[in-house]
C-alpha positions in Angstrom: 148.9 129.8 140.2 148.7 126.6 138.2 145.2 126.6 136.5 143.7 123.7 133.9 141.1 125.5 131.6 138.8 122.7 130.1 136.5 123.8 127.1 136.4 122.7 123.7 136.1 126.2 122.2 139.4 127.3 121.2 137.8 131.7 121.7 137.5 130.6 125.0 140.4 128.8 125.9 142.4 131.5 124.2 140.9 134.3 125.6 140.7 133.1 129.2 144.5 132.2 128.9 145.3 136.0 127.5 143.1 137.8 130.3 145.0 135.4 133.1 148.5 136.1 131.7 147.7 139.8 131.7 146.3 140.0 135.1 148.4 137.1 137.2 151.7 135.3 137.3 150.0 131.9 136.1 150.7 128.6 134.5 147.7 127.5 132.1 146.8 123.9 130.9 144.3 123.5 128.4 142.0 120.1 128.3 139.6 119.9 125.5 137.9 116.2 125.5 136.5 115.2 128.5 138.2 111.8 129.0 141.3 113.8 128.9 140.5 115.8 132.3 141.1 113.5 134.9 144.8 112.8 133.7 145.3 116.3 133.1 144.8 116.9 136.8 146.7 114.0 138.0 149.8 115.6 135.6 149.3 119.5 136.4 148.0 119.4 139.7 146.2 122.6 139.6 144.7 124.8 142.2 141.6 126.2 140.0 139.7 123.9 137.5 138.0 126.3 135.1 135.7 124.1 133.1 132.6 124.7 130.8 130.2 122.0 131.7 128.1 122.3 128.8 130.8 121.9 126.4 132.9 119.1 128.4 129.9 117.4 129.2 130.5 117.4 132.6 127.9 115.9 135.0 127.6 116.6 139.0 128.6 112.7 139.2 131.8 113.7 137.4 132.6 117.1 140.0 131.9 114.8 142.4 134.5 112.2 141.4 136.9 114.5 140.8 136.3 116.5 144.1 136.5 112.8 145.6 140.2 112.0 144.2 141.4 116.1 144.3 139.9 117.1 147.5 142.0 120.5 147.5 141.0 121.6 143.9 138.7 124.7 144.0 136.3 124.4 140.4 135.4 127.6 138.8 132.5 126.8 136.3 132.0 129.1 133.0 128.8 128.2 130.7 125.8 129.6 129.2 122.7 129.7 131.3 121.3 126.5 132.6 118.4 125.6 134.3 118.5 126.4 138.0 118.1 122.5 139.2 121.4 121.8 137.3 123.5 124.8 138.6 122.2 123.8 141.8 123.3 120.0 141.5 126.9 121.3 140.3 127.2 123.4 143.4 126.0 120.7 145.5 128.5 118.3 144.0 131.7 120.6 144.4 131.6 123.1 141.9 132.8 126.6 143.7 132.2 129.3 141.9 129.9 129.4 138.7 130.1 132.5 136.0 128.1 132.9 132.9 130.2 133.2 129.7 129.4 136.9 128.9 130.5 138.0 132.2 133.1 141.0 132.3 136.9 140.9 133.1 137.1 142.2 136.3 134.0 139.7 137.2 136.2 136.9 136.1 138.9 138.5 137.7 137.1 138.3 141.5 135.8 134.9 140.7 139.4 133.2 140.4 140.9 135.4 143.6 137.4 133.9 145.7 137.9 130.6 144.1 141.7 130.0 144.7 140.8 130.8 148.3 137.9 128.3 148.6 135.3 131.2 149.1 132.2 130.6 146.8 131.8 133.5 144.0 128.4 133.8 142.0 127.5 135.6 138.8 124.5 137.9 139.7 122.2 136.1 136.8 123.3 132.5 138.4 122.0 134.2 142.3 118.6 135.4 139.9 118.1 131.7 139.2 118.9 130.3 142.1 116.4 132.7 143.7 113.7 132.8 141.7 110.2 130.9 141.5 109.8 128.4 139.0 106.6 130.9 137.1 109.2 133.4 136.9 112.2 132.0 136.0 112.0 133.0 132.3 111.8 137.0 133.4 115.0 136.8 135.6 116.7 135.5 132.7 116.2 138.6 131.1 119.0 140.9 130.1 118.2 143.7 132.3 119.2 141.2 135.1 123.0 142.8 136.4 125.2 140.2 136.1 127.7 141.7 138.8 128.8 139.0 141.2 129.4 138.3 144.6 131.4 136.3 147.2 130.0 134.6 150.0 131.9 134.4 153.1 132.0 131.1 155.6 130.6 133.8 158.1 127.7 134.7 155.8 126.8 131.2 154.7 126.3 130.8 158.4 123.8 133.3 158.9 122.4 132.0 155.8 121.6 128.7 157.0 120.3 130.2 160.6 118.1 132.6 158.7 116.7 129.7 156.7 116.2 127.6 159.9 114.0 130.3 161.2 116.3 132.0 163.9 115.7 135.7 165.0 118.9 138.1 165.2 118.7 137.9 168.5 119.2 133.7 168.2 121.7 133.7 165.9 124.0 136.2 167.5 123.5 134.2 170.9 124.3 130.8 168.8 127.5 132.6 166.9 128.6 135.1 169.7 128.0 137.7 168.2 126.8 141.5 168.9 123.2 141.8 167.8 124.2 144.6 165.2 126.8 142.4 163.8 124.4 139.9 162.8 121.6 142.6 161.3 124.6 143.8 159.3 125.4 140.6 158.0 121.4 139.7 157.4 121.3 143.4 155.6 124.6 142.7 153.4 123.5 138.7 152.5 119.7 139.8 151.6 121.1 142.2 149.3 123.6 139.9 147.5 121.0 137.8 147.4 118.6 140.3 146.0 115.8 138.8 148.1 113.7 141.2 150.4 112.5 138.5 152.5 113.2 135.5 154.8 111.5 132.9 152.1 113.9 134.2 149.4 117.1 133.5 151.9 115.2 130.3 152.7 115.0 129.0 148.9 118.8 129.8 148.3 119.4 127.3 151.4 117.8 124.7 149.9 119.0 125.0 146.5 122.4 125.0 147.9 122.1 122.1 150.3 122.7 124.3 152.6 120.7 123.0 155.6 122.1 119.1 155.8 124.9 120.5 158.0 124.1 118.1 161.4 125.9 120.4 163.6 122.9 123.0 162.9 120.7 120.3 163.4 121.9 118.6 166.5 122.8 122.1 168.6 
C-alpha cells in the first residue's frame, strides 16, 4: 500500500507511520506544507491520502481539485472536531472517510482498510455531529459520546437514500429487487449505525452528505 500523509505535526506523522508499519506492508511519504501536496501526489501516486485539513489548511475546493486530478485517490481526513457544516462540505467535495485525532488504533486501521476499498468510514462522533440538530450540537460533542467508527456499504447508502426520499420498506424492496426482510435488516442496521431512532435522523444524514442529488433516484 502506498500512502501520503499530509500534516504539519511531527508527532502525528511519526505516530501514524509507526502504527501503519506495525500493521501493514506500506510505503509512506510525508508532506508538511500545503503547497507541496499536489507535487507529492504526482510523484508518489498513493492509493490513500491521509490529511489533517486543519493543520494543512485544506478547503473543500482543494479537495475537489485533488479529486479532479487523481480520481482513484481515496482521502482519509484525521482532524480535531470541526463544525458539522465544514465536515459535510469536505465529505461532499470528495473526502472518503473522516476520523478524529483521538480515535483508537483499531479504528484507524479499520478506516484505512475501508478507505482503500473506497468505502466510507466515519468516526462515531463525526456521525453524531452530522445528525445532530443545531440546538444540541454542543451536547453531541461531549466526552460521553462514543468514538467507535463504522463503514457504510454501497447498499446501505442506497437504503439511506430511499428512506430519506420517504419510501417504505416494501417500496424499497421492490425498487432494489430485494426481499422485505433484507430491507428491514438493512434499515435497522443503518439506524443503529447512524445512532438515530426515526426517519428524520436518516434524512438529516442524507442531506448533510449530499445523497439526494442522484439523478437516477429522482428519475426512476
